[in-house]
C-alpha positions in Angstrom: 0.0 0.0 0.0 1.3 3.4 -0.8 -0.4 6.6 0.4 0.3 10.1 1.6 -2.8 10.1 3.9 -2.9 7.0 6.0 -6.4 6.8 7.5 -6.9 4.0 10.0 -9.5 2.4 7.7 -7.0 2.1 4.9 -4.5 0.6 7.2 -7.0 -1.9 8.4 -8.1 -2.7 4.9 -4.5 -3.3 3.7 -3.8 -5.4 6.8 -6.9 -7.6 6.2 -6.0 -8.1 2.6 -2.6 -9.4 3.6 -0.3 -6.6 2.5 3.2 -7.1 3.8 4.2 -3.4 3.9 2.8 0.1 4.2 4.4 3.0 2.4 3.7 6.4 3.9 4.1 9.7 2.1 6.0 8.5 -1.0 8.8 10.9 -1.9 7.6 11.7 -5.4 5.3 14.3 -6.7 3.0 14.1 -3.7 5.6 14.8 -1.1 5.5 18.6 -1.8 1.9 18.7 -0.7 2.5 17.1 2.7 3.0 19.2 5.8 2.5 16.9 8.7 5.2 15.6 11.0 6.2 12.0 10.6 4.5 11.0 13.9 1.1 12.2 12.7 1.6 10.5 9.3 2.6 7.2 10.8 0.2 7.3 13.7 -2.6 5.1 12.3 -0.1 2.2 12.1 0.8 2.5 15.7 -2.4 3.7 17.4 -4.7 0.7 17.1 -5.6 0.5 13.4 -3.9 -2.9 13.5 -4.2 -4.6 16.8 -0.9 -5.1 18.6 -1.8 -8.7 19.5 -2.8 -9.7 15.9 -0.7 -12.8 15.2 -0.1 -11.7 11.6 1.4 -8.4 12.6 4.7 -9.1 14.4 7.7 -9.4 12.1 5.4 -9.5 9.0 4.8 -5.9 7.9 7.4 -3.3 7.0 6.5 0.3 7.5 8.3 2.5 4.9 8.4 6.3 5.1 9.3 8.5 2.1 12.1 10.8 3.1 13.7 12.0 -0.2 14.5 15.8 -0.2 16.5 18.1 -2.4 19.5 18.2 -0.2 21.6 15.5 1.5 21.3 17.2 4.9 17.5 17.5 4.7 17.1 13.9 3.5 19.2 12.6 6.5 17.2 14.7 8.9 13.9 13.4 7.4 15.2 9.9 7.7 16.1 10.3 11.3 12.7 11.8 12.1 10.9 9.0 10.3 13.0 6.4 12.3 12.1 8.2 15.6 8.4 8.1 14.6 8.5 4.3 14.1 9.4 3.7 10.5 11.2 0.4 9.8 12.9 1.7 6.7 13.0 4.8 4.5 12.3 5.2 0.8 14.6 7.7 -0.8 14.4 9.2 -4.3 17.2 11.3 -5.8 17.2 15.1 -5.7 16.1 16.3 -9.2 15.6 20.1 -9.2 19.1 20.5 -10.5 18.9 17.3 -12.6 21.6 18.3 -15.0 24.1 18.1 -12.2 23.0 14.7 -10.9 25.9 12.7 -12.3 26.6 9.1 -11.4 29.2 10.3 -8.9 26.8 12.9 -7.4 24.0 10.3 -7.0 26.3 7.7 -5.5 27.7 10.2 -3.0 24.2 11.3 -2.1 22.7 7.9 -1.4 25.9 6.7 0.3 25.8 9.6 2.7 22.1 9.0 3.5 22.7 5.3 4.0 25.6 6.0 6.3 23.6 8.4 8.5 20.1 6.8 8.4 19.2 4.9 11.6 17.1 2.5 9.6 17.7 0.7 6.3 17.3 2.6 3.0 15.3 1.6 -0.1 16.3 3.4 -3.2 13.5 4.9 -5.3 13.9 5.0 -9.0 11.2 7.2 -10.5 12.4 8.6 -13.8 8.9 10.0 -14.7 9.3 12.5 -11.9 13.0 13.0 -11.5 13.7 13.2 -15.3 16.5 10.6 -15.1 17.0 7.0 -14.0 19.3 5.3 -11.6 21.4 3.1 -13.8 22.4 -0.5 -13.1 26.0 0.5 -12.4 24.9 3.1 -9.8 22.5 0.6 -8.2 25.1 -2.2 -8.2 27.5 0.1 -6.3 24.8 1.2 -3.8 23.5 -2.3 -3.3 26.8 -3.2 -1.7 26.2 -0.8 1.1 25.1 -2.7 4.3 22.3 -0.2 5.0 20.8 -0.3 1.5 18.3 -3.2 1.3 16.4 -2.7 -1.9 15.1 -0.6 -4.8 11.6 0.5 -5.9 11.6 0.6 -9.7 8.7 2.9 -10.8 8.6 2.5 -14.6 7.3 0.0 -17.1 10.8 -0.8 -18.4 11.0 -4.4 -17.5 14.4 -4.8 -19.1 16.0 -2.4 -16.6 14.1 -4.1 -13.7 15.5 -7.4 -14.9 19.0 -6.0 -14.9 18.5 -4.8 -11.3 17.3 -8.3 -10.3 20.2 -10.1 -12.1 22.9 -8.0 -10.3 21.2 -7.9 -6.9 23.3 -9.3 -4.0 21.8 -11.4 -1.3 19.5 -9.4 1.0 18.7 -6.8 -1.7 15.1 -6.8 -3.0 13.9 -5.2 -6.2 10.3 -4.0 -6.0 7.9 -3.0 -8.8 6.2 0.4 -8.5 3.8 0.1 -11.5 0.6 -1.9 -11.1 0.2 -2.5 -14.9 3.4 -4.6 -14.9 3.4 -6.2 -11.5 2.8 -9.7 -12.8 5.6 -9.7 -15.4 7.8 -7.9 -12.8 7.3 -10.7 -10.3 8.0 -13.3 -13.0 11.2 -11.4 -13.8 12.3 -11.8 -10.2 11.0 -8.8 -8.4 10.3 -9.5 -4.7 7.1 -7.6 -4.5 5.6 -4.2 -5.3 4.7 -0.8 -3.9 1.6 0.1 -5.8 -0.8 3.0 -5.7 -3.6 0.6 -6.8 -3.1 -1.3 -3.5 -4.8 1.7 -1.8 -7.9 0.8 -3.6 -7.8 -3.0 -4.3 -5.2 -4.4 -1.9 -6.8 -7.9 -2.2 -6.2 -8.0 -6.0 -2.5 -7.0 -5.6 -1.8 -9.5 -2.9 -3.7 -12.2 -4.9 -1.3 -11.6 -7.8 1.7 -12.0 -5.6 0.3 -15.1 -4.0 -0.6 -16.7 -7.3 2.9 -16.1 -8.7 4.5 -17.5 -5.6 2.3 -20.6 -5.8 2.9 -21.1 -9.6 -0.6 -20.3 -10.6 0.4 -18.1 -13.5 -2.8 -18.2 -15.4 -4.7 -16.9 -12.4 -2.0 -14.2 -11.9 -2.4 -13.1 -15.6 -6.2 -13.0 -15.2 -5.9 -10.8 -12.2 -3.3 -8.6 -13.9 -5.6 -8.0 -16.8 -8.3 -6.9 -14.3 -5.9 -4.6 -12.4 -4.2 -2.9 -15.3 -7.0 -0.5 -16.3 -7.4 0.7 -12.7 -3.7 0.9 -12.2 -3.5 3.3 -15.2 -6.5 5.4 -14.1 -5.2 6.1 -10.6 -1.7 7.1 -11.8 -1.1 8.3 -15.3 -4.8 8.7 -16.1 -6.2 10.8 -13.3 -3.3 11.0 -10.9 -3.7 11.8 -7.2 -7.3 13.1 -7.5 -8.3 9.9 -9.2 -6.6 7.8 -6.6 -8.3 9.6 -3.8 -11.7 9.4 -5.5 -11.2 5.6 -6.1 -10.3 5.2 -2.4 -13.5 6.9 -1.4 -15.5 4.7 -3.8 -13.8 1.6 -2.3 -14.9 2.6 1.2 -11.6 4.0 2.4 -10.7 7.6 3.2 -9.4 9.4 0.1 -10.6 12.9 0.6 -10.1 16.0 -1.5 -6.7 16.5 -3.1 -4.6 19.5 -2.1 -4.4 22.3 -4.5 -3.5 22.9 -7.2 -4.5 19.3 -8.1 
């Protein structure tokens, strides 16, 4: 599940559907609209939305917090605040306002400094549609050797690049898919899971695809993928954040009105 407004109903819904992780305030285009402190953003996870004594909870669900900022210092500070608020790991995208200066050396230095300073593990966030550039396999191969870098979220439909990330991943490094329309082929290519906006609306379909692939029921997974793809496109490239929030409302969760100017 991936959301910038984590209502307790959405947290419970994702929990009941069997989601293994929750991603709060992803550090992409939505992060600039968010003003609340990490404790308030993460509160529904900690304050009873999922019962503490639920046998499925301990050790099963990873709470990610998006902490990517436009400077190394602010990204480190955000990562520390997220850790203090209870995040298990942080999801960090690259700075991109001065994208022309984001060379391979600059990006490697940035992510290494964040991983060195973060109290919790770091998941790299590759989102070329927002940043205007992609983390390349050589950059990711270097960063994956860092002991505090545990994975990568690949948010594009380029399965060739995702496959390269999977092929070079060392043990303990997980590649995650960030696009619902290609989650089935991504899992078949070796991705360990996904962080999907569509999971805010139909978490049960997303987890069913993952379960079907894991159990070798590929025909079932393909059928579910075909049902998920139109919705996945509508709540991202189609209607964006307003569409995602409206879909959450229709699904019985709390989407609410998008923040201006959206």
